[in-house]
N, C-alpha and C positions, 0 to 999 in steps of 0.2 A: 304505361300499361305493360305488364310483363308478358313476353311471348313464350308460350309453352313449347318446349322442344319435343318433337315427335320421337318416341323411343324406337331404337333400331334392334331388330331381331335377325340373327343369322340362322338359317336352316342348313345344316351340313348333310348333303345327300339328296339328290333329286329322285328318290324312290317314290312309289305311289304314296306311302305314308308321309314322306317329306313334303310332297306337293299338297296333300290335304292339310297339313299343319300350316303351310305357307298361305293357303287360301283362307283358313280361319283367321289367321293373324292379319292378313292384308285387308280382309273385309271388316276388321275391327279397327282399322286406321293406323296400324303400325307400319313402319318402314322396314320392308322385308327383303332380305337377300338370300337367294338359294345358291349354295356352292356345291358343285359336283366335280368329282375327280375325273370322271369319264367323259366320252364324247357325246353321250346320249342320256336321255332321262328314262325313268320308268323301271330301272333295275332289271329284273329278269322278265319283265312284261314287254318284251320285244319278240320279234320273230327271227328265225335263222334260216339260211338257205340250205336245202337238202336236195338230193336227186329227185325227190317227190314233190318239189315245190317248196315254198316258204311254209314253215311249221312253227308252232308255238315252242317256246323254250321251256319244256316241262309242261306243267298244267296251269292254264290261265283262267282260273275262276276266283273272283274276288268276293269276299263276304263282307258287306258294309251296311252301316246304318242308313236311314233315310237322309240324314244330313250329309253324311260322307258321300252318298250317291249324288246329291245335289252339287257338291263341290267338284266331284269328278266329271259330272256332266258339263259344269262351267269350264273346267280346264280343257277337256278333250272334245267337247261338243255333245249335244243332246243325242245325236244319232250314232254315237260311237259304240254303245253297249246293247247287248241283249240281256234281258233280265230273267232271273229264275226266282221263284217264290215257293213258300210252303215246303212240302217234303221234297221238292225238286231242287232245293238249294244245294244239297250235298248228298249225292247218291253214291255211297262207297261200298266196297266189298273187301273181303280178305281171303287169304289162303292160310290155313294152318292144319297140322296133322294130316297133310296129304289131300285135303278136301277144300273145295271152294265154297264160300258162303256169300250169297248175293243180297242178304237181308240186313247186313250191318258190316261196318269196317272194323268193329272191335273183335278181339280174340273170341272164338266161339268154342265152348266145351260141351255143347249139346250132343248127347250120344257118346261122349268120351267116357272111358272106364272110371275116371275120377270125378265125373260130374256130380254125383250125390254127395261125395265128400266135400267137394268145393262149395256147393250151395249151402251146406250145413255150416261150414266155416264162415262164409260170408254173412249168413243170418246171425251167427253168434259173434261176429267180428267185434273186437275191442279196440280196433285201430282208430276209431273216431277221436280226433283231438290229440293223438299221439304225434310227437315230433320225430320225424325220420331224418337221420344223418346222411343217408345215401339212397340210391334207387332201390336197392335190395330191401332195405327196411320199409321203404314207401309201399312197394307192391305187396309185401307181406302184411303190412298194416291195413291195406285196402281190401285185399282179397283172401287173406289167410295164408298159412304156410304152404299148403298144397299148390294152389294156383300161383302164388307168388314165386315159388321155386321151380315148379314143373311147367308152367305155361308162360306167364308174363315175363319173368326174369330172363329166360332163354331168348325171348323175342327181342328184348332190349339189347342183349349181348350180341345177337346176330346182327342187329342194325349198326351198333356203335363199336363193335370189335373190342369191347372192354368188359371186364368183370363188373357186374351191377353194383358191387360195393365201391367201385371207383367213380360211379356216375352220380350226379346230383339227384335229389328227389324229383326235380322238375323235368328230368329227362323223359319221363313218361308222356310228356306232351310235346315232343319234338319229332316231326316227320311221321312217326307212327303215333296215333292218338291212343294211348294205353290207359286212360283214366278209368275206363269201365271194361266189363267183360260180359259176354252173353252166356248165362249159366242156367236159365230156366225159360219156360214157355212165356208167351206174350201175356196170357191170363195171370200167371203167377207173378211175372215181372210188374205188371200194372198194380197189383196188390202191394207188393213189397216196396215199390218205388214211391208209395205215399209217405214213406219214412225218408226224411231229407238225406240222412247218411247213406242209406241203401240206394237212393236215387243217384247219388254221386258215384257209386261203384258198380251198379248193375246197369247193363245196356238193354235197350228195347230190341228184341230179336226180329221185329218187323218194322223197318225204317219207313215203310210206306204208310204206316199207321201210327204216327207220333202222338204221344199223350199231351204234348204242349207245343210251344213254339220251337221251331227248328232254328238252331243257332241264335236263340234269343230274339227271333223276329227279324234277323238280318236279311238283306236282299243278296241274291247271287248275281254277279255280273260276269259276262264274257265279252271280249272285244269282237266286234263283228267285222265282216270283210270290207265294210265301207270305210273303216277308219284309215286315215293316212299315216304319215310319219309322226310318231308320238312326240319327238323332240320339236318338230315344226309346230304342232298344236300348242305345246307348252310355251314355246317362244312367243307365239302370238298372244296367248293368254297373259303371260307375264308382262309383256309390253303394255297391253291394255290396262292391266291392274297396277302398273307402276312398280312391279316387282323386279328386282335386279337378279337376273339369271346368269350365273358364271359357270360355264362348262370348262372342262380341261384345266381345272384350277388345282394347284398343289395344296394338299392338306396332309398334315402329319401330326403325330402326338409325341414327337421326340422333345422331351423337356417341357411338355405341355402342348395344348392344342394350338397349332399354327396354321394360318391360311395365307398362302403366298409368302411364307417365311415371316409373317407378322403375328405376334400373339393375338389370339382370337378376341380376347376380352378388351383389347384396345380399340376395336372397330365396331363393337356392338354392346347393347345393354342386356342382352339375353341370348342364349344359344340353345338350339335343339339339334342334337346329333342323331340323325335319322338313318344311320347306317351302322353296320357292325363295327364295334370299337377295334377288334383285332385286324380289320382290313386296313386300318390307318397306321398299323405298326409292323412293317415288314421285318423289323429287327427282332420281332418276337417269334418268327417262324420256327426257330430251333427250340423255343421254350414251350409253346403251346401244343396241345394234342390236336392234330388235324387229320381229316380224311378228305377224300375226293368224291365228288358227285359227277358221274359220267352219264350221258344220255344217248340212247340208241333209238333209231326210228325204223320201224318195220312196216313194210307194205304188204297187205294181205291180198290174196288172189281174188277175193270177192268181198262183199260187204259183210261186216261183223253181225249186224242185227242183234237178235236176242241171244246170240251165243255169249255175249258179254254185256249184260244189262246193268251197267254201272259206269260212273265216270272214271273210276280207278279201282285197282285191286292192290292191296297191300300184301306183300309176300312175307309171311311171318316165319316160315320154316327155315331152319338153319342150313338145310341142304340146297337152298336156292340162292343164287347170287343176286338176282333182281331184288330191288327194294320196293318199287312201285311201278305198276303198269298203268299207263293213262290211255283211256279210250276217248279220243276226240269226238267220235260220232255221237256219243251218248249225251253230251251236254252242249254241243254246238251244231245245230242242224245245217248251218251254212257251210260247214267243212265237209259234209258228206258228198260222195261221188256215186255215180251209178255202177261203177265197176269194182272199186276196191275201198279199203279203209286204211288208216294210218294209226299205228300204236306207237307211243313213246314209252320206253323202258328206262327208268331212272335207277342207277346203281350207286350206292354209297360203299366205297371200298378203300382199302389201304392205299396210300399215295404211290402211284406208279404201278399198281396191280389191277388195272381195269380188265374185266373179262373180255374175251374175244367176242366178235359179233356172232360167231357160230354158237358159242356157249349160250348167249342170250336167246338166239333163235330157237335152240333146242329146248330151253326152259319154257318159252312161251308155247311151243308146240306140245310140250308135255302137259302144260296146264290147260291148254285149249286144243285137244286132239282133233276137233272138227274145223280148226282154222288152218289154212295153208299159207305160209309166209312166202311171198314171191321174191322180195328183195329186202336188204337191210343196209343200214348206214349208221356208223358211229360218229357222233359229233367230235370234231378234232380237238376242241378245247373242253376242259373239265373245270369244275368250280370247287375251290377249297371250302371245306366246311369245318368250322370250329366245333370240336366234340363237346358234349355236355358233361365234362368231367369235373370233379371237385378241384383238381389242380387248375384247370382253366378258370373256374369260378374265382379262385383266390387271385390269380393274375389279373383278370379283368376288373374285379372289384378294386384292386390296387390302382389300376389305371384310372378308373372312374373317380376315385377319391382325389388323385393328383389333379385331375382336370377341375374338379369342384373347388379344390383349394386355390387353383390358379385363378378362377373366376371370382373368388372372395364372396362378396355379398350379392353379386350378380347371379340371376337364375340360370342354371344350365340343366338340361334334361337329356336322357339317353333313351331313345325309342327304337333303335335298330335291333336286328336279330341278335339274341343271346340265348343260345341253346341251353346253357346251364341254368337259365331262369325260366325256361319254357316259352320264350318269345321266339317263335320260329315261323309260323304260318303268316300269310299276308294279313289276315284279319287281326292277328296279334300285333303286328308292327304298325298297321294303319290305325288300329285303335289306340295303341300306345302313343303314336305321334299326335293324333287328334287330342287325346287327353293332355299331352304335354302342352299343346297350344292353348287349350282352355285354362290350364293351371298357370301358364305364362301370363295370360291376360289378367288373371287375378293378382298375380305377384308383381306385375309390371304395368300399372295403370298408364294410359297414354299421357296423362299430364301429371 
């Protein structure tokens, strides 16, 4: 009787997405190995020490499906997460044209002198189905020339420090979600959004009154205070599931994907690369367009309360250095104190040109004049971000093709962050990793 060999799948990267992919494959009977370059798991979903206690590294809200939630509960424990649902899944806000808007995180032109012109162009838009070669063409196709060049284009350029003509069309869905724009009242928006194309470009100006499912019915998750060390939880889960977890393992793509200096295809039947490709190629540093993400923590003199009724605020105006301000109080009740609140300010900037703490404090006090900042702290380390430029897209596509050629007929998938393809937020990467695992199961039967 012939003994069927169990197929081996390697997941490169112990990010949240990589762990979900490993869970799907392991539960389906595959021999799974998770390889991680660092000392810990979870990617950015860990905490950092600050003078104000341990704080989240940026914003820790995960948007997941029911099945992905089940896997994460299995991995980290059922009592690890607080859940958000309905319109509470994502409560965003923005600043543009010198004003704050707490009803949507999309650019808002209500009351702007160009509002009437913009809404007429959107209604008459001929951009549906048009192929855009760059981000400038994409925003003009979606919103018309006026909004594309006067509103959305400048926001993109503020964020990524590049002319919109040099960015890919998918840049509109990286860090700032610029797929839609608030250009009319709720009543008019509801009427216009019955058209599929207009629904894709017009935003609801009242996020507390969604017309349909928020985030496609996904659940919002936050890590609660009761959770322990993420790496410890994953190690226990992996051992119980028979998953091989390898931390601090050398991974590179010099001459093809290598794990501990061995060509990856020699040790597995399929591979899911669940981390950014460029992070595996330090030799590309001088070739690719990169920026830095720095994080600042601000302690207020009292509780924020309704002064900031949103999870985060996107800073769209070009005169502000801040990119996003995160309000921990609003989405995680357990983080609240009786005396003060903590804000995290994320800034995407040119490498080596991080703003000073005082500059960031001044901006926040300018945006929220009724908030008093008591103390501030800049995280000592920053994160390199691969810009969503057309140049980077060409380079990363070339690397992906070489790895695919290296694997030959064996399946290989890429689910890590790629700003040039619009894969940036956690729900993008978790979803992409889970989809890769499902496709891998189809293309790689156990027997």
